[in-house]
Each structure stands twice: as C-alpha cells, then as structure tokens.
N, C-alpha and C positions, 0 to 999 in steps of 0.2 A: 504494500500500500504506500503510494508516494507521499501521502500526507501523514504517515505514521511518525510517532515520536520515539526515536531510539533511546536505549538506556543511557548511552554515552557516545560522544563523538570526540576524538582526541583534538585538543587545541594545538595549533601550530603557529608560531611566531612568523611574521613576514620575512624575517632574515634567514630562516632555516635553509632554504634551497641554496642561497648564495654561500652560506657557511659551509655546506657540504661540498659544493663545487670547489671551493678554495682548498679544502682538505684533499680532495681527489687530485687537484692540479699540483699540490705540493710534493707528491711522490711519497708521502709518509702517511699511511692510513691506520696503522695499529697504534698501540699505546705510545704516546709521545708528547710533543709540546702542547697540543690542544687539551690533552688529558690533564696535564699539570696545571694549565690555566683554569680549566673547569673546576678542578679540586680547590684551588685557591679562591675562586669566585664563590663557590658554594659554601666554603668555610666562612667567608666574609658575610654572606647572607645569613648564615646561622649564628654567627658570632662564636664559632667553634675554633679551637686551636689547630686541629688537624682534620683533614678529610682524605680518605682513600677511596677512589672510584673502583667499582667491581662490576661483574657481569649481571648481577641481579640482587634483589634484597634477600632472596633465599640463600645465595652463596655468601652474602654478607653475614647472615646469621651463623652459618656453618663456620665460616672463617673466624668469626669472633669466638665461638665456642672452642674451636681448635686452638686459637691463640691464648685462651685462658689456661691451657695445659692441665685440664682437670683429670683426675684418675679415670680410667676406662669404666664405663657403666655408671657414672655419677648421676644422681637424681637432679633433674633440671625442671623447675617449675614452669608451667606455661598455661595460659588460658586454653580451655577447650574450644571456646568461641573464637577461632582463628583460622587463617588460611592453612591448608594442608602443608604448604611449603615450610611453615615454621616448625611443624611437628617433624617433618622429614629432615630438617636441618639438625635437630637434636639426635635423631636416629643415625644419620649419616656420620655425625661426629663421634658416634660410639657411646651415646649416653641414653638415659632412661627418662622419658617424659613423665612428669607427675602433673595431673590435670588440676586446674584451679577453677573454681566456680566464679560467677560474675555477680555484680550488683545489678539488679534489673533496671535501675534508672540510668546508670551511666554506661552499661554494657561492658564494663571492664572489671577486673577483680578488685575487691575491697581489702583493706587490711585484715578483716575477719576471715574472708575466704582464703587469703594467702596463708594466714597462720594455721588454718585448718589443714590445708594441703601440706604445709611444711611439717606439721606434726604427724601426718600420715606417712611420711617418708620412712619413719622408723617402724612402721607396722608391717604385717604381711601383705604381699602383693602377688596376685596370680597372673602369670603371663603364659605364653605358649609353652606347653610342656608341663603345666601344673603350677602349684603355688610354691613360692620361694621367699624366705624372709629377707627383709632389707632393714638394716640397722644404721643407715647413714643419713645424716641431716642433708638437706638440699645443698648442692655445691654451687648452683647458679640459678638464675631466674630470667626468663624472657618476659618482658612486660610489653603490652601492645596498646597503641593509641587507636582504639577501635573507631573507625569512621572519621577520625580526625580529632577525637576528644583526648586532650593531653592528660595522661595519668599522673598521679602524685607519686613519683618514683621514690623519694625518700621514705614516705609512709609505707609503701609496699616493701621496700628493702628492709626496713625495721621489723615489719611483721614477719618476714621470712627469716630474720636473723642473719642477714647477709650484708657484707660490706659492699659499697658502691662499685667496687672493682669486680663484683660477681653478678652485676646486673647488665643485661643486654636489652636495650630498648628497641622494640620493633616499631620503627617510625615510618613504615611504608605509607601510612595515611597521614603523616605528620607535618610535611612542609606547610607553613602558614599557621601552625598551632603554637600556642605559648601558654605558660603557666607562671604567674607572678611576674609578668612582663619579660620573661626569658624564653626565647624560642626553643621549641623541642629540640633536644640534642646539643644545645649550646654549651652545656656543662657536663654532658654525659661521658662516662668512661667508654661506652660503646653504644652508639645509636645507629640503626640500620635503615636506609632509605630505599625506596623503589621508584624507578622511572619507567615502569611498565606503561603500556599504551593508555590504560584507563586512569592513571594517577593524575594528581593535581599538576605535576610538571612532567608530562610524558615525553620520553625520548623514543619509545618503542620497546626497548629492553634496556636494562642497566640498573645499577644500584650504587650505594656508597655507604661507607662507615665514617661517622664523625667520632672523634675521641679527644678528650682533654689530655691524654697521656702520650708523650712522644714515643716511648719505647713500645707501647701497645700498637700504636699506629704503624710504626716501622715493621713490627712483626706481621701485622695484617698485610702490609704493602708487599712484603716478600712472599708471603703465603698465597697471595692472589695469583702469582705466576710461578707455581711449582716449588716455591721456597728458594728461588734463585736470588743471589745477592745483588745482581744487576739485571735490569730489563734490557731489551734490545736497543732502546733509544740511548741509554747510557753507554752501551757497548759500542755503538756505531757513531757516536758523536766524535768530532775531530779530537784526536788525542786519546780516544777511548781504547779499551782493550777487549778482545774476545773472551778473555779469561773471567770465569765466575765460579762461585761455590754454591752448594746447596746445603744449608745448615739445618733446615727443618723441612719436613715433608709438607707440601702445599697442594693447591688445586690450580687448574687452568681457569681463572676467573677474572681476567683483566677486562677493562673497558677499552674500546678502540677510540682513535682520534675522530673518526666519523661520528660516533655516538657523542663524544665530548663536545664537538662543534655544535651539534644539535642542542645539547644540554646548555651550552653557553647562551644561545639565542633564546631558548625556552626560559631560562632563569631570569633574563631581563624582562620577560613578559609576565612572570609569575605574580607579582604584586597586583597588577591590573586584573588578572584572572581571579585572584582571591577576592577582590572587591566585587566582582560579578557574582561569584558563588554566594557571598553574603547577601547580595540583593535578592537572589533567587530564593534563598532560605527564608528571608523576611517575607517574601511573597507567599511561600508555602505556609509559614506560620500564621499569617493574617487570614488566609482563606480556609485553612484546615482546623484551626484551633476551635475546640468545642464540639467537633463532630462526634456523635455517639459511636462508640466502638473503636475509637482511634486514639493511640498513644503517640504523641510527638516526641522527637528527640529532646534530651535534656539540654538546657542552655542557661545563659544568664547567671552562671556561677561566679562568685567573686574571684577575680584574678585568673580566670580561665578564658583563653581565646581559642575557639574551636576552628579547626582547619576546614571543616565541611567538605571532606572528601566524599562522604556519603550523607544522604538524608534518609535515615532509617526510621520508619514508623513501625508500630506494632498493631496488628489486626487479628481478630479471630477469623477462622476459615481462610487463612492466608493463601493457600494454593488456589482455591476457587476464585478469590478476589484477583489474584495475579492473572488468572486465565481470563477473567472478564475485562481487565484492563488491556490485555493483549488483543482481545477481540475488538476493543474500541480503538486500537491503533497505538497503544501506549505500552512500551516495553519496560519491564521492571527486573530486578534481580534480588538475590538473597545473600546476605553477608553475616554469617557464613553457615553452611551446614556444620554443626559441631563435630569436632574431630572424634569424639567418643562414639559417634554414630556411624563412623566409617568402618567398613569391613576389615581392612588391613590393621587399623589401630586397635580394634576390638580383639583381634587375634593376638597382637603383640602385647597389649597392656592387660588384657583379661577383663572379664565381665565385671568383677568387683570394682576395679579402678574406674571403669567407664560409667559406673552407676553413681559416682561421687560428685556429680555436677548437676543436681536436680533443677536449679534455676536456669542453667544453660539449656537444658533439655526443654523446659517449658517455654522460655522466651524464644529459643531457636525456632519454634514452630510458628511464631507470630511475626517474625521480622520480615519486612519488605522494604527494599531500597528503591526510592523513586528517582527518576532522571534528575541529574544535577551535574551540569557542566557549563562552562562559560558560554558556549555557543547555543544554549537552550534559549529559544525566542520566547517572548511574552505570550504569543499565540500557542506555542508548544506547551508552556507551563499551564496555561488556561485549560488545555485539553487534558493534561494530567489531572488537574484539580477536579475538573468536571467528571472525568471517568471514575476517579476514586470516590467522589461524593455520591455519584449514582450507585456505585457498588455497595457503599455503606447504607444508603437510603433504603435499598431493597431488603436490607437485613434489619432495619429499624423496627 
C-alpha cells in the first residue's frame, strides 16, 4: 500500500553520499583516518574520554566482557527484556547469563530486581544436562537503556554489589539520552552503542565502546582486530613497520572508513533528528493520553532526558491490535520478545531460571512500539493515532 506508514525509515544526512565518494577516491576504505576522526567526534559529542568504533553493538558487548578478563563461566546479570544479541554476547564470551526482572513503569531493572537476581546467583540453577549448583556472586552486569530511557547505573551497580568497572552499559538506544545533565556513556567504564539501520544515528551497521579508562579502551581497541598490537593503517603509514604482536586473543570486529565517513555526517545531523523525535513524542502524548486500555511510556522524571529511540505503549490483546493497525496501513513492532521465552535460552538456562522474571513475562505480552523516526510526517502520525484509537475504541 503506497500510503502505508512504515515502522521506521533510516534518516540520512545530505552529506553522506559525498562523504562516501571521498573515502572511495582516497584509496583507503578499511579502518583508518576516517575511523579515528569519527571516534574523536563521537567522544566529543558524548563528553567521553575514549571511544573505540567496532562492527556492531553486539560485538561491543562481547569485546567488553572479554576485556574484563572474568573467570570462565562467570555469572553476568542482564535484563531478560533485551535484544537476543546481548544474551549471545554473554554466551559467546564464555559466561552465564542471570536474568533480571524489570520495573513495569520504566521497563528497565530496578535496584530491587537486580538485588534479587544477584542473590540468586548463589543458589541452584538448572541448565542443559540437569541442575548444577552455583556459589558465585555476579562478576559483571549488563544494564540497558530500554527504548532510550537512561538507567540509574550507580543505583543498579550498588544493588548488584559490583564496582563500576564491572558494569557494561548497553546504550544501543542511548544517543541523545542523559541523566543528571550527563549524556549516557559520558562517564561510563564501558558503554556500548549501535549504529544499526533503525537506530537514532544509523550508519547501516556498526557500533562503538565509550570508556573513561585509557587502559580498558586500549584493550578493546586491540581486541577488535584479533588482538593485534597495530592495525593496518598504523603498519602502512610512512615510516610504519609490518611487524606486530598478538598479546591477547580478539575478534574481527573493526569499523571501516566507509562506515566512519557515514557516521561523521550522521553525527552532525543527530541533534536536529533528536528534536524531531521529541516533537513526534509530544504529539503522541497529547493525542493518546487518557485513552482507555492504553499505557504510555514513562517520562517527565527529574533529571532524566529520554532519547526516544522507541515509543513503547502497552495494550491488552497486543497481537490482535498490531494486526488491525497493519490492516489500516500502519506498521508496528515489539521490543522485545523476552529472552527467557526463546527456545535456545530456555534450553541453556533451564526452566527455573527462565521463570524468575514474572513482570517481564506479563509486560512483554503488552508492549507495542509505534512508528517514531525523524522522517515521520504529520499526516503519517495522524494515521497512526487514528488507527490505534479505533482499535482501542472497538474494545471499549
């Protein structure tokens, strides 16, 4: 249907095409000077000391876990209401996910749910092959800024009994968010970003790690390219040497200069896009507030600036309502199907562990993400509002 409203359309700055052509003409298209410039500019935007660009947010999470050098099989706390890539990162790094329930208002873990999961680490846990006792406190925690809501990292770290150097912040939804006037990731030991096609600052693929610690950033930087002591740009610069060492085992997870050039153009446009997102959110709030059977996202909390990557509402009969909106030409999505409901993770973690997140299970059946992107027109938003209002009216 030509008049349909898609769930998202990637925003592209006008300078993107020229930036890519310049890189292609330069003769250097893999990790090089554009990547270094993008890292510095993104660090300046965040107010972070160091930024390391990588292939994706998922690889960023795995690299950070590996860089922490935890004992094999360590317990790592993570919300179950998260993208599967975050769970995979823990497993690929050789560790054990421990699921954390959420607060139903913010959709992120609370100090109470974190403390409960941390205490559970010392109890029995059944996985594939039967039950086996675990007597280790959590070694690390991944916290997520669900939909762009900035989590209270110090409060969750304290509840988990973990030092800040054991907290990895999943900031895939985070650019544009702030808490206490400080951008998400500006003071983090490890904050991981996504530049996937649907994100607030889309490159297509790509990610980054922001860190306040030079040694940690250098370790991630080496590990993103097999653990090599020098990347190809440094080896082939005038006066460089082909000789390098591998001091730690890493991954192939670097960003290319083509991606970085796109990222530099996109970063310059990001503040304007964030303003447009806020306008769309205000429009949804005004039109949808008070509709029966609808729960709007939490906002207007002291000291919290939402990034509005997602506009997540909660409705009963979610799947049917989503279908009705689709029939009306409005695409929606769900963020996320809880990890504890996925077949592979149920087999790995066991039924008992997967039953420990009841709020996630209940809320997960109600979540519905509405179209929210800078290119959404006023007419398109009106169609979304009308379709959702009608779907709710028929159930009133």
